[in-house]
C-alpha positions in Angstrom: 0.0 0.0 0.0 1.6 3.3 -1.1 0.7 6.2 1.1 3.4 8.6 -0.1 2.8 12.1 -1.4 -0.9 12.3 -0.7 -2.7 15.2 1.0 -4.9 13.2 3.5 -4.9 9.4 4.0 -7.7 7.6 5.8 -7.2 4.0 7.0 -10.8 2.8 6.9 -13.0 -0.1 5.7 -10.9 -3.2 4.7 -7.8 -1.1 4.3 -5.9 -4.0 6.1 -7.6 -6.7 4.1 -5.2 -9.2 2.7 -7.1 -12.2 1.4 -8.9 -13.3 4.6 -11.1 -11.6 7.1 -8.7 -12.5 9.9 -5.5 -11.6 8.1 -4.6 -8.1 9.2 -1.5 -6.6 7.8 0.8 -3.7 8.5 2.0 -1.0 6.2 5.7 -1.0 5.3 7.3 2.3 4.3 9.7 1.4 1.6 10.1 5.1 0.8 9.5 8.3 2.8 5.8 9.2 3.0 4.7 12.8 3.1 1.1 13.5 4.2 -0.8 16.5 5.5 -3.0 14.3 7.7 -3.3 10.6 8.7 -6.7 9.3 9.9 -7.3 5.9 11.5 -11.0 5.4 11.4 -13.2 2.9 13.3 -13.8 -0.1 11.1 -12.9 -3.7 10.6 -9.8 -5.1 9.0 -7.6 -2.2 9.8 -3.8 -2.3 9.5 -2.3 -2.7 13.0 1.0 -0.9 12.4 3.2 1.3 10.2 6.7 0.0 10.0 9.9 1.2 8.3 12.5 -1.5 7.8 15.0 0.6 5.7 15.1 4.0 7.5 12.2 5.6 5.7 10.2 8.2 7.6 6.7 9.5 7.9 6.4 13.2 7.3 3.3 15.1 8.5 3.0 18.6 7.2 0.0 20.6 8.5 -1.7 22.8 5.8 -1.7 26.5 6.2 -3.7 27.6 9.3 -4.9 24.0 9.9 -3.6 22.5 13.1 -4.5 18.8 12.8 -2.1 16.2 11.3 -3.4 13.0 12.9 -6.8 11.6 14.1 -7.3 8.1 15.6 -10.9 7.1 16.0 -10.4 3.4 16.0 -10.7 1.4 19.3 -8.1 -1.1 18.0 -4.5 -0.8 18.9 -2.1 0.7 16.5 1.7 0.8 16.5 4.2 3.2 14.8 7.6 1.6 14.1 9.0 4.5 12.2 10.5 8.0 12.6 7.9 10.7 12.4 8.7 14.3 11.5 6.0 17.0 11.9 6.2 20.4 10.2 3.9 22.7 12.1 1.3 24.9 10.4 1.9 28.6 9.8 0.9 31.2 12.3 1.6 29.2 15.5 3.0 30.3 18.9 6.6 31.3 19.0 7.6 29.0 21.9 6.9 31.5 24.6 3.1 31.9 24.5 0.0 29.8 24.6 -1.9 29.1 21.4 -4.9 26.9 20.4 -3.4 26.6 16.9 -0.6 24.3 18.0 -0.3 21.4 15.5 -2.4 18.6 17.0 -2.3 14.8 17.1 -5.7 13.6 18.3 -6.3 10.2 19.9 -10.0 9.5 20.5 -10.1 5.8 21.1 -8.0 2.7 21.8 -4.3 2.4 22.4 -1.6 3.9 20.3 2.1 3.1 20.7 5.1 4.9 19.2 8.0 2.3 19.6 11.3 2.7 21.2 14.3 3.3 19.0 12.5 5.9 16.8 12.1 9.7 16.9 9.1 12.0 16.8 10.5 15.4 15.8 9.0 18.8 15.0 10.5 21.6 12.9 9.7 25.2 12.2 7.2 25.9 9.4 9.0 26.6 6.1 6.6 29.4 5.2 6.1 31.3 8.5 9.4 30.3 10.3 7.4 29.7 13.5 8.6 27.2 16.0 7.5 23.6 16.1 4.9 23.4 18.8 2.9 20.2 19.0 -0.1 19.3 21.1 -0.9 15.6 21.8 -4.6 15.4 22.7 -6.3 12.4 24.2 -10.1 11.8 24.4 -12.3 10.8 27.4 -13.9 7.4 27.6 -17.0 5.9 29.2 -15.1 3.4 31.4 -11.7 2.7 32.8 -11.4 -0.5 30.7 -11.8 1.6 27.5 -9.4 4.4 28.6 -7.6 6.0 25.7 -3.8 5.3 26.1 -0.9 6.8 24.2 2.5 5.1 24.8 5.2 7.4 23.5 8.4 5.3 23.7 9.9 7.1 20.8 12.2 10.1 21.5 10.5 13.5 21.4 12.6 16.2 19.8 11.3 19.8 19.6 12.8 23.3 19.4 9.7 24.6 21.1 6.8 23.3 23.2 5.2 19.9 23.6 1.7 19.8 25.2 -0.2 16.8 26.6 -3.9 17.6 27.0 -7.5 16.4 26.6 -9.7 16.6 23.5 -13.1 16.2 25.2 -15.5 13.3 24.7 -18.6 12.0 26.4 -17.1 9.9 29.1 -15.8 10.8 32.5 -12.5 8.8 32.3 -9.7 11.0 31.0 -7.0 9.6 28.8 -3.4 8.6 29.7 0.0 9.3 28.2 3.0 7.2 29.0 6.5 8.5 28.3 8.7 5.5 28.1 11.6 4.2 26.1 15.4 4.2 26.6 16.3 7.6 25.1 15.9 11.0 26.7 13.5 13.4 25.1 15.2 16.5 23.7 13.2 19.7 24.3 14.5 23.2 24.4 11.2 24.9 25.3 8.4 23.8 27.6 6.6 20.5 28.3 3.1 21.3 29.3 0.3 19.1 30.9 -3.3 20.3 31.0 -7.0 19.2 31.1 -6.8 16.7 33.9 -5.0 14.0 31.8 -2.6 11.5 33.4 1.0 11.6 32.3 3.2 8.6 33.4 6.9 9.2 33.4 8.5 5.8 32.7 11.9 6.3 31.0 14.5 3.6 31.6 18.2 3.4 31.9 18.6 6.9 33.2 16.8 8.5 30.3 14.9 11.7 30.9 11.2 12.2 30.2 10.9 15.9 30.8 13.7 18.2 29.6 13.9 21.8 28.4 13.4 25.1 30.2 10.2 24.3 32.0 7.8 21.4 32.9 4.6 23.3 33.3 1.5 21.6 35.0 -1.9 23.2 34.6 -3.8 20.2 35.9 -4.0 16.4 35.8 -1.9 13.7 37.4 1.9 13.1 37.0 2.9 9.5 38.0 6.6 8.6 38.4 7.7 5.1 37.5 11.4 5.7 38.1 13.9 8.0 39.8 14.8 11.4 38.2 12.5 11.4 35.3 12.8 15.2 35.0 16.1 16.9 34.2 17.7 18.6 37.2 18.1 21.7 35.1 14.4 21.9 34.3 12.0 24.2 36.3 8.9 22.6 37.7 6.0 25.1 37.2 2.4 25.3 38.3 -0.3 27.6 36.9 -4.1 27.8 37.3 -6.3 25.8 34.9 -9.3 28.0 35.8 -10.7 30.5 38.4 -13.0 27.9 39.8 -12.4 27.0 43.5 -13.4 23.4 42.6 -10.9 23.0 39.8 -8.8 19.9 40.1 -5.4 20.7 41.5 -2.3 19.2 39.9 -1.1 16.0 41.5 2.4 14.6 41.4 2.7 11.0 42.6 6.3 10.1 43.5 5.1 6.5 43.7 8.2 5.3 45.7 10.8 7.2 43.6 12.9 10.4 44.1 13.3 13.5 42.0 15.3 16.7 41.9 14.3 19.8 39.9 15.9 23.2 39.4 13.2 25.0 41.4 9.4 25.2 41.7 7.6 28.1 40.2 4.0 29.3 40.8 2.6 31.8 38.4 -0.6 33.4 37.3 -2.1 32.0 34.1 -2.2 34.7 31.4 -5.6 33.6 30.0 -7.6 34.1 33.3 -9.8 37.2 33.7 -9.3 37.5 37.5 -7.1 36.1 40.3 -7.0 32.5 41.3 -5.1 30.3 43.8 -3.4 27.0 43.2 -2.5 24.2 45.6 -0.6 21.5 43.8 0.0 18.2 45.7 3.3 16.4 46.0 2.2 12.9 47.0 4.9 10.7 48.6 2.5 7.8 48.4 1.3 5.1 50.8 4.4 2.9 50.6 7.5 1.9 52.6 10.0 3.4 50.2 12.3 6.2 51.3 11.8 9.0 48.8 13.5 12.4 48.4 12.2 15.4 46.5 14.8 18.1 46.1 14.3 21.6 44.7 16.0 25.0 44.5 13.4 27.0 46.4 10.4 28.8 45.0 9.8 31.4 42.4 6.6 33.4 42.0 5.0 35.5 39.2 2.0 37.7 38.9 0.9 37.9 42.6 -2.2 39.6 43.8 -4.0 40.1 47.1 -7.4 38.6 47.9 -8.8 42.2 47.8 -7.5 42.8 44.3 -8.3 39.3 42.9 -11.8 40.2 41.6 -10.5 43.0 39.4 -6.9 42.0 38.7 -5.8 38.6 37.3 -3.0 37.0 39.1 -1.9 34.4 41.6 -3.6 34.8 45.0 -0.5 33.9 47.0 -2.3 34.0 50.4 -4.6 31.1 49.3 -2.0 29.1 47.5 0.4 26.5 48.9 2.8 23.6 48.0 0.9 20.7 49.6 2.9 17.6 50.8 0.8 14.5 51.1 1.5 11.0 52.6 4.7 12.3 54.1 6.3 9.7 56.4 8.3 11.3 59.2 11.9 10.0 59.3 11.5 8.1 56.0 10.6 10.6 53.3 12.8 13.7 52.7 11.9 17.2 51.4 15.1 19.1 50.6 15.8 22.6 49.3 19.1 23.8 48.0 18.4 27.2 49.4 17.2 28.2 52.9 13.4 28.8 52.6 13.2 30.8 55.8 15.6 33.4 54.4 13.1 34.4 51.6 9.9 36.4 51.9 6.8 35.3 50.0 6.2 38.9 48.9 7.3 42.4 50.0 4.2 44.1 48.5 1.2 41.8 49.3 -0.3 42.6 52.7 -2.0 39.2 52.9 1.4 37.4 53.4 3.4 40.2 55.2 6.2 38.7 57.1 5.7 35.1 55.7 8.6 33.2 54.2 8.9 30.5 51.6 8.9 28.0 54.5 5.3 29.1 55.4 4.3 28.1 51.8 4.6 24.4 52.8 1.5 22.5 53.9 1.8 18.9 55.2 -1.6 17.4 54.5 -2.9 14.9 57.0 -1.1 16.4 60.0 -2.8 18.5 62.7 -0.4 21.5 62.7 -1.5 22.3 66.3 0.4 19.1 67.2 3.4 19.4 64.8 5.9 22.1 63.8 7.7 22.3 60.5 11.4 22.3 61.2 14.3 23.5 59.0 17.5 21.5 59.4 20.9 21.9 57.7 21.7 18.9 55.6 25.2 19.4 54.2 24.9 22.4 51.9 21.2 21.9 51.6 18.2 22.3 54.0 15.7 19.6 54.9 12.1 20.3 55.9 10.3 17.8 58.2 7.8 17.6 61.1 8.4 17.3 64.8 5.7 16.6 67.3 4.7 19.4 69.7 4.2 18.1 73.3 0.6 18.3 74.5 0.0 21.1 77.1 -0.3 18.6 80.0 3.0 16.9 79.0 4.7 20.2 78.5 3.5 21.4 81.9 4.8 18.2 83.5 8.2 18.6 81.8 8.4 22.2 83.0 7.4 21.2 86.5 10.1 18.5 86.6 12.7 20.9 85.4 11.6 23.5 88.0 11.8 20.8 90.8 15.3 19.8 89.5 16.4 23.4 89.4 15.1 24.0 93.0 16.9 21.0 94.2 20.1 22.1 92.5 19.8 25.6 94.2 19.4 24.0 97.6 22.6 22.1 97.1 
């Protein structure tokens, strides 16, 4: 089947038929194939894979002002065993701003796998010269068993931004992306997660899933399946998905593993009409593994007070926090490479006057009337943990015992 040099190719009814109803075949790229869009429709006898055995590649070039280069509507599994190069459409974002026109690959059903040992790369548009921003979008499903899954084991290469988000649907189960494989992704811009999708970081052999300037999380769940999946030189950033107080907060599940990032940034989302807070959760998990999260302190952008939030968009710093969940005292470790108590949250916002970065930490599940957050030097770093505060009766008994001992000493 020759799919080279066509505008749009749809794999549909009987496109995988090869002499028998049960004989499903793949498509082999003997030469490079250049398409503006590839569609895998819902029908019987579909091919199950596209494979290149001689180094040929699949080129997807979005037409002018049209962002979509791939649609998968089939509930069947499909595998790409080939390099893919995507030329983004003209008029896209320049790598530093948010745009709904980012070139899209849409996955509405089934499981799609991009195999290890290959590359998915983007390049600037030859007409507009804009950067290669790509959005992977996954649809909702009606049940967990039919969850849409995209396994990206191929190496991602982009001079700009890669976005993992949702594309809607009628079901309540959001889709899942799995970043696996044995080669590090090579990004120079941002990696962005949005729309409550799940992103699993599962690179092996020390390879990095998230690289580039910033790993920006607007919502959804990040699940670690190995240590240090994010580059230590990459900034971890959180922004608001909406102004709603019930909006799902970003969740990072360490899942028994450790991670170090450059620092943690909280910033106001530019698309909001008024102020909003954000309380992302770092979940150490209900496990017996000793885990460590290391970061280079906090960074904040676009702060507003509660009073100004209705008329000015920005981050309501007084209502925001970095929430630590399932922290096991003496086993898990929260470490900063800078001393948090030396830095004020803000010098201009009255709501947090006198509060330091250390006050931005919230340990979920602990009654803070019974515990104090302590800051302890750990080599050149600083560790943040909890220590139990004695109950009043116990504290009184201790003081009484000390007083008696002191009196006895004086009598001597």
